[in-house]
Each structure stands twice: as structure tokens, then as C-alpha cells.
mmCIF file of the N, C-alpha and C atoms, coordinates in Angstrom:
data_MODEL
# 
_entry.id   MODEL 
# 
loop_
_atom_site.group_PDB 
_atom_site.id 
_atom_site.type_symbol 
_atom_site.label_atom_id 
_atom_site.label_alt_id 
_atom_site.label_comp_id 
_atom_site.label_asym_id 
_atom_site.label_entity_id 
_atom_site.label_seq_id 
_atom_site.pdbx_PDB_ins_code 
_atom_site.Cartn_x 
_atom_site.Cartn_y 
_atom_site.Cartn_z 
_atom_site.occupancy 
_atom_site.B_iso_or_equiv 
_atom_site.pdbx_formal_charge 
_atom_site.auth_seq_id 
_atom_site.auth_comp_id 
_atom_site.auth_asym_id 
_atom_site.auth_atom_id 
_atom_site.pdbx_PDB_model_num 
ATOM 1   N N  . MET A 1 1  ? -60.544 -6.436  31.796 1.00 0.00 ? 1  MET A N  1 
ATOM 2   C CA . MET A 1 1  ? -59.752 -7.354  31.295 1.00 0.00 ? 1  MET A CA 1 
ATOM 3   C C  . MET A 1 1  ? -59.960 -9.071  31.858 1.00 0.00 ? 1  MET A C  1 
ATOM 4   N N  . LYS A 1 2  ? -59.953 -9.875  30.828 1.00 0.00 ? 2  LYS A N  1 
ATOM 5   C CA . LYS A 1 2  ? -60.364 -11.208 31.224 1.00 0.00 ? 2  LYS A CA 1 
ATOM 6   C C  . LYS A 1 2  ? -59.241 -11.873 31.993 1.00 0.00 ? 2  LYS A C  1 
ATOM 7   N N  . LYS A 1 3  ? -59.542 -12.742 32.722 1.00 0.00 ? 3  LYS A N  1 
ATOM 8   C CA . LYS A 1 3  ? -58.526 -13.470 33.692 1.00 0.00 ? 3  LYS A CA 1 
ATOM 9   C C  . LYS A 1 3  ? -58.280 -14.569 32.897 1.00 0.00 ? 3  LYS A C  1 
ATOM 10  N N  . THR A 1 4  ? -56.967 -14.819 32.305 1.00 0.00 ? 4  THR A N  1 
ATOM 11  C CA . THR A 1 4  ? -56.585 -16.087 31.681 1.00 0.00 ? 4  THR A CA 1 
ATOM 12  C C  . THR A 1 4  ? -55.761 -16.804 32.454 1.00 0.00 ? 4  THR A C  1 
ATOM 13  N N  . VAL A 1 5  ? -56.203 -18.343 32.340 1.00 0.00 ? 5  VAL A N  1 
ATOM 14  C CA . VAL A 1 5  ? -55.243 -19.118 33.100 1.00 0.00 ? 5  VAL A CA 1 
ATOM 15  C C  . VAL A 1 5  ? -54.512 -19.952 32.077 1.00 0.00 ? 5  VAL A C  1 
ATOM 16  N N  . GLN A 1 6  ? -53.115 -19.979 32.152 1.00 0.00 ? 6  GLN A N  1 
ATOM 17  C CA . GLN A 1 6  ? -52.106 -20.639 31.234 1.00 0.00 ? 6  GLN A CA 1 
ATOM 18  C C  . GLN A 1 6  ? -51.748 -21.955 31.678 1.00 0.00 ? 6  GLN A C  1 
ATOM 19  N N  . VAL A 1 7  ? -51.476 -22.977 30.785 1.00 0.00 ? 7  VAL A N  1 
ATOM 20  C CA . VAL A 1 7  ? -51.114 -24.314 31.232 1.00 0.00 ? 7  VAL A CA 1 
ATOM 21  C C  . VAL A 1 7  ? -50.002 -24.432 30.533 1.00 0.00 ? 7  VAL A C  1 
ATOM 22  N N  . MET A 1 8  ? -48.783 -24.918 31.261 1.00 0.00 ? 8  MET A N  1 
ATOM 23  C CA . MET A 1 8  ? -47.611 -25.567 30.803 1.00 0.00 ? 8  MET A CA 1 
ATOM 24  C C  . MET A 1 8  ? -47.143 -26.755 31.312 1.00 0.00 ? 8  MET A C  1 
ATOM 25  N N  . ALA A 1 9  ? -46.693 -27.660 30.491 1.00 0.00 ? 9  ALA A N  1 
ATOM 26  C CA . ALA A 1 9  ? -46.465 -29.035 30.937 1.00 0.00 ? 9  ALA A CA 1 
ATOM 27  C C  . ALA A 1 9  ? -45.093 -29.563 30.538 1.00 0.00 ? 9  ALA A C  1 
ATOM 28  N N  . LEU A 1 10 ? -44.488 -30.407 31.325 1.00 0.00 ? 10 LEU A N  1 
ATOM 29  C CA . LEU A 1 10 ? -43.236 -30.922 30.958 1.00 0.00 ? 10 LEU A CA 1 
ATOM 30  C C  . LEU A 1 10 ? -43.397 -32.487 31.321 1.00 0.00 ? 10 LEU A C  1 
ATOM 31  N N  . VAL A 1 11 ? -43.130 -33.298 30.224 1.00 0.00 ? 11 VAL A N  1 
ATOM 32  C CA . VAL A 1 11 ? -43.009 -34.987 30.633 1.00 0.00 ? 11 VAL A CA 1 
ATOM 33  C C  . VAL A 1 11 ? -41.696 -35.286 30.347 1.00 0.00 ? 11 VAL A C  1 
ATOM 34  N N  . LYS A 1 12 ? -41.045 -35.996 31.517 1.00 0.00 ? 12 LYS A N  1 
ATOM 35  C CA . LYS A 1 12 ? -39.549 -36.253 31.417 1.00 0.00 ? 12 LYS A CA 1 
ATOM 36  C C  . LYS A 1 12 ? -39.205 -37.619 32.100 1.00 0.00 ? 12 LYS A C  1 
ATOM 37  N N  . ASN A 1 13 ? -38.749 -38.525 31.565 1.00 0.00 ? 13 ASN A N  1 
ATOM 38  C CA . ASN A 1 13 ? -38.298 -39.669 32.470 1.00 0.00 ? 13 ASN A CA 1 
ATOM 39  C C  . ASN A 1 13 ? -39.584 -40.567 32.966 1.00 0.00 ? 13 ASN A C  1 
ATOM 40  N N  . GLY A 1 14 ? -40.836 -40.452 32.633 1.00 0.00 ? 14 GLY A N  1 
ATOM 41  C CA . GLY A 1 14 ? -41.986 -40.941 33.038 1.00 0.00 ? 14 GLY A CA 1 
ATOM 42  C C  . GLY A 1 14 ? -42.543 -40.177 33.998 1.00 0.00 ? 14 GLY A C  1 
ATOM 43  N N  . GLU A 1 15 ? -42.201 -38.776 34.158 1.00 0.00 ? 15 GLU A N  1 
ATOM 44  C CA . GLU A 1 15 ? -42.725 -37.941 35.279 1.00 0.00 ? 15 GLU A CA 1 
ATOM 45  C C  . GLU A 1 15 ? -43.630 -37.079 34.401 1.00 0.00 ? 15 GLU A C  1 
ATOM 46  N N  . GLN A 1 16 ? -44.572 -36.393 35.058 1.00 0.00 ? 16 GLN A N  1 
ATOM 47  C CA . GLN A 1 16 ? -45.406 -35.290 34.311 1.00 0.00 ? 16 GLN A CA 1 
ATOM 48  C C  . GLN A 1 16 ? -45.431 -34.213 35.205 1.00 0.00 ? 16 GLN A C  1 
ATOM 49  N N  . PHE A 1 17 ? -44.929 -33.087 34.739 1.00 0.00 ? 17 PHE A N  1 
ATOM 50  C CA . PHE A 1 17 ? -45.250 -31.889 35.657 1.00 0.00 ? 17 PHE A CA 1 
ATOM 51  C C  . PHE A 1 17 ? -46.231 -30.846 34.879 1.00 0.00 ? 17 PHE A C  1 
ATOM 52  N N  . VAL A 1 18 ? -47.241 -30.729 35.476 1.00 0.00 ? 18 VAL A N  1 
ATOM 53  C CA . VAL A 1 18 ? -48.139 -29.431 34.856 1.00 0.00 ? 18 VAL A CA 1 
ATOM 54  C C  . VAL A 1 18 ? -48.381 -28.543 35.762 1.00 0.00 ? 18 VAL A C  1 
ATOM 55  N N  . PHE A 1 19 ? -48.336 -27.307 35.053 1.00 0.00 ? 19 PHE A N  1 
ATOM 56  C CA . PHE A 1 19 ? -48.403 -26.036 35.955 1.00 0.00 ? 19 PHE A CA 1 
ATOM 57  C C  . PHE A 1 19 ? -49.701 -25.443 35.210 1.00 0.00 ? 19 PHE A C  1 
ATOM 58  N N  . MET A 1 20 ? -50.592 -24.935 36.091 1.00 0.00 ? 20 MET A N  1 
ATOM 59  C CA . MET A 1 20 ? -51.844 -23.972 35.683 1.00 0.00 ? 20 MET A CA 1 
ATOM 60  C C  . MET A 1 20 ? -51.477 -22.942 36.584 1.00 0.00 ? 20 MET A C  1 
ATOM 61  N N  . TYR A 1 21 ? -51.548 -21.374 35.887 1.00 0.00 ? 21 TYR A N  1 
ATOM 62  C CA . TYR A 1 21 ? -51.199 -20.262 36.487 1.00 0.00 ? 21 TYR A CA 1 
ATOM 63  C C  . TYR A 1 21 ? -52.029 -19.131 35.864 1.00 0.00 ? 21 TYR A C  1 
ATOM 64  N N  . ASP A 1 22 ? -51.986 -18.098 36.548 1.00 0.00 ? 22 ASP A N  1 
ATOM 65  C CA . ASP A 1 22 ? -52.676 -17.005 35.896 1.00 0.00 ? 22 ASP A CA 1 
ATOM 66  C C  . ASP A 1 22 ? -51.768 -15.643 36.346 1.00 0.00 ? 22 ASP A C  1 
ATOM 67  N N  . GLU A 1 23 ? -52.086 -14.533 35.973 1.00 0.00 ? 23 GLU A N  1 
ATOM 68  C CA . GLU A 1 23 ? -51.425 -13.397 36.244 1.00 0.00 ? 23 GLU A CA 1 
ATOM 69  C C  . GLU A 1 23 ? -50.861 -13.191 37.542 1.00 0.00 ? 23 GLU A C  1 
ATOM 70  N N  . GLU A 1 24 ? -51.900 -13.575 38.554 1.00 0.00 ? 24 GLU A N  1 
ATOM 71  C CA . GLU A 1 24 ? -51.489 -13.332 39.795 1.00 0.00 ? 24 GLU A CA 1 
ATOM 72  C C  . GLU A 1 24 ? -50.422 -14.291 40.558 1.00 0.00 ? 24 GLU A C  1 
ATOM 73  N N  . SER A 1 25 ? -50.311 -15.569 39.897 1.00 0.00 ? 25 SER A N  1 
ATOM 74  C CA . SER A 1 25 ? -49.451 -16.636 40.596 1.00 0.00 ? 25 SER A CA 1 
ATOM 75  C C  . SER A 1 25 ? -48.188 -16.826 39.825 1.00 0.00 ? 25 SER A C  1 
ATOM 76  N N  . TYR A 1 26 ? -47.627 -15.856 39.173 1.00 0.00 ? 26 TYR A N  1 
ATOM 77  C CA . TYR A 1 26 ? -46.360 -15.873 38.270 1.00 0.00 ? 26 TYR A CA 1 
ATOM 78  C C  . TYR A 1 26 ? -45.404 -16.082 39.434 1.00 0.00 ? 26 TYR A C  1 
ATOM 79  N N  . ASP A 1 27 ? -45.247 -15.348 40.459 1.00 0.00 ? 27 ASP A N  1 
ATOM 80  C CA . ASP A 1 27 ? -44.110 -15.347 41.308 1.00 0.00 ? 27 ASP A CA 1 
ATOM 81  C C  . ASP A 1 27 ? -44.180 -16.806 41.974 1.00 0.00 ? 27 ASP A C  1 
ATOM 82  N N  . ALA A 1 28 ? -45.362 -17.051 42.539 1.00 0.00 ? 28 ALA A N  1 
ATOM 83  C CA . ALA A 1 28 ? -45.331 -18.398 42.933 1.00 0.00 ? 28 ALA A CA 1 
ATOM 84  C C  . ALA A 1 28 ? -45.045 -19.804 42.251 1.00 0.00 ? 28 ALA A C  1 
ATOM 85  N N  . LEU A 1 29 ? -45.331 -19.425 40.949 1.00 0.00 ? 29 LEU A N  1 
ATOM 86  C CA . LEU A 1 29 ? -44.986 -20.565 40.047 1.00 0.00 ? 29 LEU A CA 1 
ATOM 87  C C  . LEU A 1 29 ? -43.638 -20.723 39.821 1.00 0.00 ? 29 LEU A C  1 
ATOM 88  N N  . LEU A 1 30 ? -42.810 -19.297 39.582 1.00 0.00 ? 30 LEU A N  1 
ATOM 89  C CA . LEU A 1 30 ? -41.189 -19.467 39.617 1.00 0.00 ? 30 LEU A CA 1 
ATOM 90  C C  . LEU A 1 30 ? -40.753 -20.186 40.671 1.00 0.00 ? 30 LEU A C  1 
ATOM 91  N N  . LYS A 1 31 ? -41.325 -19.823 41.756 1.00 0.00 ? 31 LYS A N  1 
ATOM 92  C CA . LYS A 1 31 ? -40.740 -20.347 43.187 1.00 0.00 ? 31 LYS A CA 1 
ATOM 93  C C  . LYS A 1 31 ? -40.901 -21.863 43.224 1.00 0.00 ? 31 LYS A C  1 
ATOM 94  N N  . GLN A 1 32 ? -41.978 -22.222 42.681 1.00 0.00 ? 32 GLN A N  1 
ATOM 95  C CA . GLN A 1 32 ? -42.202 -23.963 42.670 1.00 0.00 ? 32 GLN A CA 1 
ATOM 96  C C  . GLN A 1 32 ? -41.343 -24.699 41.631 1.00 0.00 ? 32 GLN A C  1 
ATOM 97  N N  . ILE A 1 33 ? -41.094 -23.890 40.503 1.00 0.00 ? 33 ILE A N  1 
ATOM 98  C CA . ILE A 1 33 ? -40.209 -24.197 39.784 1.00 0.00 ? 33 ILE A CA 1 
ATOM 99  C C  . ILE A 1 33 ? -38.741 -24.608 39.884 1.00 0.00 ? 33 ILE A C  1 
ATOM 100 N N  . GLY A 1 34 ? -38.289 -23.440 40.784 1.00 0.00 ? 34 GLY A N  1 
ATOM 101 C CA . GLY A 1 34 ? -37.217 -23.626 41.662 1.00 0.00 ? 34 GLY A CA 1 
ATOM 102 C C  . GLY A 1 34 ? -37.124 -24.863 42.747 1.00 0.00 ? 34 GLY A C  1 
ATOM 103 N N  . ARG A 1 35 ? -38.187 -24.784 43.535 1.00 0.00 ? 35 ARG A N  1 
ATOM 104 C CA . ARG A 1 35 ? -38.299 -25.988 44.287 1.00 0.00 ? 35 ARG A CA 1 
ATOM 105 C C  . ARG A 1 35 ? -37.948 -27.410 43.710 1.00 0.00 ? 35 ARG A C  1 
ATOM 106 N N  . TYR A 1 36 ? -38.906 -27.586 42.323 1.00 0.00 ? 36 TYR A N  1 
ATOM 107 C CA . TYR A 1 36 ? -38.723 -28.843 41.827 1.00 0.00 ? 36 TYR A CA 1 
ATOM 108 C C  . TYR A 1 36 ? -37.237 -29.037 41.189 1.00 0.00 ? 36 TYR A C  1 
ATOM 109 N N  . ALA A 1 37 ? -36.519 -28.131 40.724 1.00 0.00 ? 37 ALA A N  1 
ATOM 110 C CA . ALA A 1 37 ? -35.292 -28.280 40.232 1.00 0.00 ? 37 ALA A CA 1 
ATOM 111 C C  . ALA A 1 37 ? -34.501 -28.846 41.340 1.00 0.00 ? 37 ALA A C  1 
ATOM 112 N N  . ALA A 1 38 ? -34.692 -28.171 42.628 1.00 0.00 ? 38 ALA A N  1 
ATOM 113 C CA . ALA A 1 38 ? -33.814 -28.439 43.814 1.00 0.00 ? 38 ALA A CA 1 
ATOM 114 C C  . ALA A 1 38 ? -33.923 -29.744 44.446 1.00 0.00 ? 38 ALA A C  1 
ATOM 115 N N  . ASP A 1 39 ? -35.164 -30.582 44.241 1.00 0.00 ? 39 ASP A N  1 
ATOM 116 C CA . ASP A 1 39 ? -35.460 -31.748 44.577 1.00 0.00 ? 39 ASP A CA 1 
ATOM 117 C C  . ASP A 1 39 ? -34.715 -32.994 44.029 1.00 0.00 ? 39 ASP A C  1 
ATOM 118 N N  . PRO A 1 40 ? -33.890 -33.555 44.953 1.00 0.00 ? 40 PRO A N  1 
ATOM 119 C CA . PRO A 1 40 ? -33.006 -34.777 43.985 1.00 0.00 ? 40 PRO A CA 1 
ATOM 120 C C  . PRO A 1 40 ? -33.987 -35.920 43.702 1.00 0.00 ? 40 PRO A C  1 
ATOM 121 N N  . GLU A 1 41 ? -34.930 -36.028 44.113 1.00 0.00 ? 41 GLU A N  1 
ATOM 122 C CA . GLU A 1 41 ? -35.836 -37.024 43.870 1.00 0.00 ? 41 GLU A CA 1 
ATOM 123 C C  . GLU A 1 41 ? -36.641 -37.085 42.549 1.00 0.00 ? 41 GLU A C  1 
ATOM 124 N N  . LEU A 1 42 ? -36.564 -35.808 42.111 1.00 0.00 ? 42 LEU A N  1 
ATOM 125 C CA . LEU A 1 42 ? -37.282 -35.498 40.687 1.00 0.00 ? 42 LEU A CA 1 
ATOM 126 C C  . LEU A 1 42 ? -36.474 -35.725 39.729 1.00 0.00 ? 42 LEU A C  1 
ATOM 127 N N  . SER A 1 43 ? -36.924 -35.716 38.374 1.00 0.00 ? 43 SER A N  1 
ATOM 128 C CA . SER A 1 43 ? -35.771 -35.799 37.329 1.00 0.00 ? 43 SER A CA 1 
ATOM 129 C C  . SER A 1 43 ? -35.922 -34.373 36.629 1.00 0.00 ? 43 SER A C  1 
ATOM 130 N N  . PHE A 1 44 ? -36.690 -33.456 37.276 1.00 0.00 ? 44 PHE A N  1 
ATOM 131 C CA . PHE A 1 44 ? -36.878 -32.160 37.032 1.00 0.00 ? 44 PHE A CA 1 
ATOM 132 C C  . PHE A 1 44 ? -35.366 -31.233 37.082 1.00 0.00 ? 44 PHE A C  1 
ATOM 133 N N  . SER A 1 45 ? -34.770 -30.786 36.326 1.00 0.00 ? 45 SER A N  1 
ATOM 134 C CA . SER A 1 45 ? -33.192 -30.120 36.335 1.00 0.00 ? 45 SER A CA 1 
ATOM 135 C C  . SER A 1 45 ? -33.569 -28.641 36.496 1.00 0.00 ? 45 SER A C  1 
ATOM 136 N N  . TRP A 1 46 ? -32.317 -28.216 36.619 1.00 0.00 ? 46 TRP A N  1 
ATOM 137 C CA . TRP A 1 46 ? -32.096 -26.715 36.564 1.00 0.00 ? 46 TRP A CA 1 
ATOM 138 C C  . TRP A 1 46 ? -32.200 -26.133 35.260 1.00 0.00 ? 46 TRP A C  1 
ATOM 139 N N  . TYR A 1 47 ? -31.693 -27.058 34.428 1.00 0.00 ? 47 TYR A N  1 
ATOM 140 C CA . TYR A 1 47 ? -31.941 -26.524 32.824 1.00 0.00 ? 47 TYR A CA 1 
ATOM 141 C C  . TYR A 1 47 ? -33.439 -26.518 32.570 1.00 0.00 ? 47 TYR A C  1 
ATOM 142 N N  . ASP A 1 48 ? -34.398 -27.509 33.178 1.00 0.00 ? 48 ASP A N  1 
ATOM 143 C CA . ASP A 1 48 ? -35.567 -27.562 32.831 1.00 0.00 ? 48 ASP A CA 1 
ATOM 144 C C  . ASP A 1 48 ? -36.142 -26.294 33.474 1.00 0.00 ? 48 ASP A C  1 
ATOM 145 N N  . ALA A 1 49 ? -35.764 -25.965 34.830 1.00 0.00 ? 49 ALA A N  1 
ATOM 146 C CA . ALA A 1 49 ? -36.295 -24.600 35.566 1.00 0.00 ? 49 ALA A CA 1 
ATOM 147 C C  . ALA A 1 49 ? -36.039 -23.524 34.702 1.00 0.00 ? 49 ALA A C  1 
ATOM 148 N N  . ALA A 1 50 ? -34.785 -23.361 33.903 1.00 0.00 ? 50 ALA A N  1 
ATOM 149 C CA . ALA A 1 50 ? -34.274 -21.939 33.157 1.00 0.00 ? 50 ALA A CA 1 
ATOM 150 C C  . ALA A 1 50 ? -35.300 -22.139 31.985 1.00 0.00 ? 50 ALA A C  1 
ATOM 151 N N  . ILE A 1 51 ? -35.688 -23.060 31.191 1.00 0.00 ? 51 ILE A N  1 
ATOM 152 C CA . ILE A 1 51 ? -36.308 -23.166 30.038 1.00 0.00 ? 51 ILE A CA 1 
ATOM 153 C C  . ILE A 1 51 ? -37.910 -22.701 30.369 1.00 0.00 ? 51 ILE A C  1 
ATOM 154 N N  . LEU A 1 52 ? -38.380 -23.393 31.385 1.00 0.00 ? 52 LEU A N  1 
ATOM 155 C CA . LEU A 1 52 ? -39.874 -23.074 31.738 1.00 0.00 ? 52 LEU A CA 1 
ATOM 156 C C  . LEU A 1 52 ? -39.916 -21.901 32.236 1.00 0.00 ? 52 LEU A C  1 
ATOM 157 N N  . SER A 1 53 ? -38.916 -21.278 33.083 1.00 0.00 ? 53 SER A N  1 
ATOM 158 C CA . SER A 1 53 ? -38.904 -19.904 33.508 1.00 0.00 ? 53 SER A CA 1 
ATOM 159 C C  . SER A 1 53 ? -38.955 -18.769 32.443 1.00 0.00 ? 53 SER A C  1 
ATOM 160 N N  . GLN A 1 54 ? -38.267 -19.006 31.579 1.00 0.00 ? 54 GLN A N  1 
ATOM 161 C CA . GLN A 1 54 ? -38.081 -18.017 30.203 1.00 0.00 ? 54 GLN A CA 1 
ATOM 162 C C  . GLN A 1 54 ? -39.562 -18.077 29.589 1.00 0.00 ? 54 GLN A C  1 
ATOM 163 N N  . LYS A 1 55 ? -39.925 -19.344 29.300 1.00 0.00 ? 55 LYS A N  1 
ATOM 164 C CA . LYS A 1 55 ? -41.380 -19.332 28.827 1.00 0.00 ? 55 LYS A CA 1 
ATOM 165 C C  . LYS A 1 55 ? -42.471 -18.570 29.504 1.00 0.00 ? 55 LYS A C  1 
ATOM 166 N N  . VAL A 1 56 ? -42.364 -18.846 30.809 1.00 0.00 ? 56 VAL A N  1 
ATOM 167 C CA . VAL A 1 56 ? -43.327 -18.185 31.798 1.00 0.00 ? 56 VAL A CA 1 
ATOM 168 C C  . VAL A 1 56 ? -43.280 -16.732 31.586 1.00 0.00 ? 56 VAL A C  1 
ATOM 169 N N  . ARG A 1 57 ? -41.971 -16.071 31.502 1.00 0.00 ? 57 ARG A N  1 
ATOM 170 C CA . ARG A 1 57 ? -41.723 -14.595 31.436 1.00 0.00 ? 57 ARG A CA 1 
ATOM 171 C C  . ARG A 1 57 ? -42.251 -14.262 30.260 1.00 0.00 ? 57 ARG A C  1 
ATOM 172 N N  . LYS A 1 58 ? -41.602 -14.735 29.189 1.00 0.00 ? 58 LYS A N  1 
ATOM 173 C CA . LYS A 1 58 ? -42.284 -14.411 27.631 1.00 0.00 ? 58 LYS A CA 1 
ATOM 174 C C  . LYS A 1 58 ? -43.743 -14.439 27.532 1.00 0.00 ? 58 LYS A C  1 
ATOM 175 N N  . GLN A 1 59 ? -44.542 -15.214 28.086 1.00 0.00 ? 59 GLN A N  1 
ATOM 176 C CA . GLN A 1 59 ? -45.817 -15.530 28.033 1.00 0.00 ? 59 GLN A CA 1 
ATOM 177 C C  . GLN A 1 59 ? -46.433 -14.437 28.914 1.00 0.00 ? 59 GLN A C  1 
ATOM 178 N N  . ARG A 1 60 ? -45.749 -14.027 30.001 1.00 0.00 ? 60 ARG A N  1 
ATOM 179 C CA . ARG A 1 60 ? -46.201 -12.693 30.642 1.00 0.00 ? 60 ARG A CA 1 
ATOM 180 C C  . ARG A 1 60 ? -46.273 -11.630 30.057 1.00 0.00 ? 60 ARG A C  1 
ATOM 181 N N  . GLU A 1 61 ? -45.038 -11.360 29.259 1.00 0.00 ? 61 GLU A N  1 
ATOM 182 C CA . GLU A 1 61 ? -44.825 -10.065 28.525 1.00 0.00 ? 61 GLU A CA 1 
ATOM 183 C C  . GLU A 1 61 ? -45.724 -10.111 27.341 1.00 0.00 ? 61 GLU A C  1 
ATOM 184 N N  . ALA A 1 62 ? -46.158 -11.101 26.707 1.00 0.00 ? 62 ALA A N  1 
ATOM 185 C CA . ALA A 1 62 ? -47.215 -11.274 25.754 1.00 0.00 ? 62 ALA A CA 1 
ATOM 186 C C  . ALA A 1 62 ? -48.487 -10.818 26.072 1.00 0.00 ? 62 ALA A C  1 
ATOM 187 N N  . ILE A 1 63 ? -48.719 -11.123 27.285 1.00 0.00 ? 63 ILE A N  1 
ATOM 188 C CA . ILE A 1 63 ? -50.057 -10.899 27.817 1.00 0.00 ? 63 ILE A CA 1 
ATOM 189 C C  . ILE A 1 63 ? -50.139 -9.437  28.271 1.00 0.00 ? 63 ILE A C  1 
ATOM 190 N N  . ALA A 1 64 ? -49.162 -9.045  28.577 1.00 0.00 ? 64 ALA A N  1 
ATOM 191 C CA . ALA A 1 64 ? -48.969 -7.493  29.318 1.00 0.00 ? 64 ALA A CA 1 
ATOM 192 C C  . ALA A 1 64 ? -49.160 -6.782  28.085 1.00 0.00 ? 64 ALA A C  1 
ATOM 193 N N  . GLN A 1 65 ? -48.338 -7.036  27.018 1.00 0.00 ? 65 GLN A N  1 
ATOM 194 C CA . GLN A 1 65 ? -48.389 -6.394  25.727 1.00 0.00 ? 65 GLN A CA 1 
ATOM 195 C C  . GLN A 1 65 ? -49.939 -6.273  24.997 1.00 0.00 ? 65 GLN A C  1 
ATOM 196 N N  . ARG A 1 66 ? -50.446 -7.345  25.020 1.00 0.00 ? 66 ARG A N  1 
ATOM 197 C CA . ARG A 1 66 ? -51.662 -7.603  24.460 1.00 0.00 ? 66 ARG A CA 1 
ATOM 198 C C  . ARG A 1 66 ? -52.648 -6.681  25.251 1.00 0.00 ? 66 ARG A C  1 
ATOM 199 N N  . ASP A 1 67 ? -52.812 -6.764  26.765 1.00 0.00 ? 67 ASP A N  1 
ATOM 200 C CA . ASP A 1 67 ? -53.629 -5.950  27.690 1.00 0.00 ? 67 ASP A CA 1 
ATOM 201 C C  . ASP A 1 67 ? -53.409 -4.483  27.229 1.00 0.00 ? 67 ASP A C  1 
ATOM 202 N N  . ALA A 1 68 ? -52.249 -4.118  27.192 1.00 0.00 ? 68 ALA A N  1 
ATOM 203 C CA . ALA A 1 68 ? -51.884 -2.445  26.710 1.00 0.00 ? 68 ALA A CA 1 
ATOM 204 C C  . ALA A 1 68 ? -52.299 -1.883  25.594 1.00 0.00 ? 68 ALA A C  1 
ATOM 205 N N  . GLU A 1 69 ? -52.682 -2.769  24.462 1.00 0.00 ? 69 GLU A N  1 
ATOM 206 C CA . GLU A 1 69 ? -53.093 -2.306  23.214 1.00 0.00 ? 69 GLU A CA 1 
ATOM 207 C C  . GLU A 1 69 ? -54.724 -2.051  23.428 1.00 0.00 ? 69 GLU A C  1 
ATOM 208 N N  . PRO A 1 70 ? -55.136 -1.096  22.807 1.00 0.00 ? 70 PRO A N  1 
ATOM 209 C CA . PRO A 1 70 ? -56.530 -0.766  22.864 1.00 0.00 ? 70 PRO A CA 1 
ATOM 210 C C  . PRO A 1 70 ? -57.257 -1.754  21.925 1.00 0.00 ? 70 PRO A C  1 
ATOM 211 N N  . GLU A 1 71 ? -58.568 -1.897  22.512 1.00 0.00 ? 71 GLU A N  1 
ATOM 212 C CA . GLU A 1 71 ? -59.390 -3.033  21.562 1.00 0.00 ? 71 GLU A CA 1 
ATOM 213 C C  . GLU A 1 71 ? -60.007 -2.248  20.473 1.00 0.00 ? 71 GLU A C  1 
ATOM 214 N N  . THR A 1 72 ? -60.186 -2.731  19.493 1.00 0.00 ? 72 THR A N  1 
ATOM 215 C CA . THR A 1 72 ? -60.315 -2.370  18.114 1.00 0.00 ? 72 THR A CA 1 
ATOM 216 C C  . THR A 1 72 ? -61.768 -2.905  17.790 1.00 0.00 ? 72 THR A C  1 
ATOM 217 N N  . PHE A 1 73 ? -62.667 -2.309  17.154 1.00 0.00 ? 73 PHE A N  1 
ATOM 218 C CA . PHE A 1 73 ? -64.023 -2.694  16.704 1.00 0.00 ? 73 PHE A CA 1 
ATOM 219 C C  . PHE A 1 73 ? -64.082 -2.510  15.241 1.00 0.00 ? 73 PHE A C  1 
ATOM 220 N N  . GLU A 1 74 ? -64.802 -3.422  14.512 1.00 0.00 ? 74 GLU A N  1 
ATOM 221 C CA . GLU A 1 74 ? -65.035 -3.136  13.257 1.00 0.00 ? 74 GLU A CA 1 
ATOM 222 C C  . GLU A 1 74 ? -66.322 -2.501  13.182 1.00 0.00 ? 74 GLU A C  1 
ATOM 223 N N  . ARG A 1 75 ? -66.559 -1.486  12.318 1.00 0.00 ? 75 ARG A N  1 
ATOM 224 C CA . ARG A 1 75 ? -67.650 -0.785  12.227 1.00 0.00 ? 75 ARG A CA 1 
ATOM 225 C C  . ARG A 1 75 ? -68.452 -1.465  11.235 1.00 0.00 ? 75 ARG A C  1 
ATOM 226 N N  . THR A 1 76 ? -69.851 -1.790  11.521 1.00 0.00 ? 76 THR A N  1 
ATOM 227 C CA . THR A 1 76 ? -70.703 -2.459  10.478 1.00 0.00 ? 76 THR A CA 1 
ATOM 228 C C  . THR A 1 76 ? -71.762 -1.617  10.224 1.00 0.00 ? 76 THR A C  1 
ATOM 229 N N  . GLU A 1 77 ? -72.364 -1.148  9.033  1.00 0.00 ? 77 GLU A N  1 
ATOM 230 C CA . GLU A 1 77 ? -73.395 -0.432  8.793  1.00 0.00 ? 77 GLU A CA 1 
ATOM 231 C C  . GLU A 1 77 ? -74.553 -1.367  8.769  1.00 0.00 ? 77 GLU A C  1 
ATOM 232 N N  . TRP A 1 78 ? -75.788 -0.997  9.188  1.00 0.00 ? 78 TRP A N  1 
ATOM 233 C CA . TRP A 1 78 ? -76.919 -1.968  9.173  1.00 0.00 ? 78 TRP A CA 1 
ATOM 234 C C  . TRP A 1 78 ? -77.970 -0.796  8.064  1.00 0.00 ? 78 TRP A C  1 
ATOM 235 N N  . ARG A 1 79 ? -78.498 -1.362  7.168  1.00 0.00 ? 79 ARG A N  1 
ATOM 236 C CA . ARG A 1 79 ? -79.553 -0.568  6.605  1.00 0.00 ? 79 ARG A CA 1 
ATOM 237 C C  . ARG A 1 79 ? -80.902 -1.489  6.440  1.00 0.00 ? 79 ARG A C  1 
ATOM 238 N N  . ASP A 1 80 ? -81.668 -0.808  6.675  1.00 0.00 ? 80 ASP A N  1 
ATOM 239 C CA . ASP A 1 80 ? -83.233 -1.380  6.697  1.00 0.00 ? 80 ASP A CA 1 
ATOM 240 C C  . ASP A 1 80 ? -83.212 -1.880  5.123  1.00 0.00 ? 80 ASP A C  1 
ATOM 241 N N  . ALA A 1 81 ? -83.847 -3.058  5.001  1.00 0.00 ? 81 ALA A N  1 
ATOM 242 C CA . ALA A 1 81 ? -84.005 -3.557  3.595  1.00 0.00 ? 81 ALA A CA 1 
ATOM 243 C C  . ALA A 1 81 ? -85.293 -2.906  3.099  1.00 0.00 ? 81 ALA A C  1 
ATOM 244 N N  . ALA A 1 82 ? -86.048 -2.282  3.735  1.00 0.00 ? 82 ALA A N  1 
ATOM 245 C CA . ALA A 1 82 ? -87.520 -1.821  3.210  1.00 0.00 ? 82 ALA A CA 1 
ATOM 246 C C  . ALA A 1 82 ? -87.200 -0.295  2.521  1.00 0.00 ? 82 ALA A C  1 
# 
């Protein structure tokens, strides 16, 4: 299985929130999103946290589903031109 790094960004009121995460850091990401929402000095709201958390969870499910499917290979026959 390949290690995939996901990137998610939110630009709001002149602030940029960029999150890079992989399958091992989902829980830490969700906690950080909550900390940003709780910080009154940021324009990051609980609504933003809910939307981004939902996107993270859906992405996680999609990756898990993709990894659960068996890989398929197309069969190609090679013939000697001679």
C-alpha cells in the first residue's frame, strides 16, 4: 500500500489554513481542527471545523475503500514478430 499525503486548505478573511495529513495523522488533524475552532483569535469557526472534519472523514473512507479493492491488471499478449 502506498502512503498518500492529503492536502486540505481553507482561506478565510485573509487567513490561510493549510493541512497536510496522511492515514496515520487523521486523529491529530481532527484535534487540531477543533483547537483552531476554539481559538477566538482566529477566524476559523466551528462551522468550518464541521465542514473540514466531514471532508477528512469522507476522504478517509474513500482511501480505505480503494485500498480494500483488489488491484486489477490488464493482460497483454506479446507475440514475436518473426
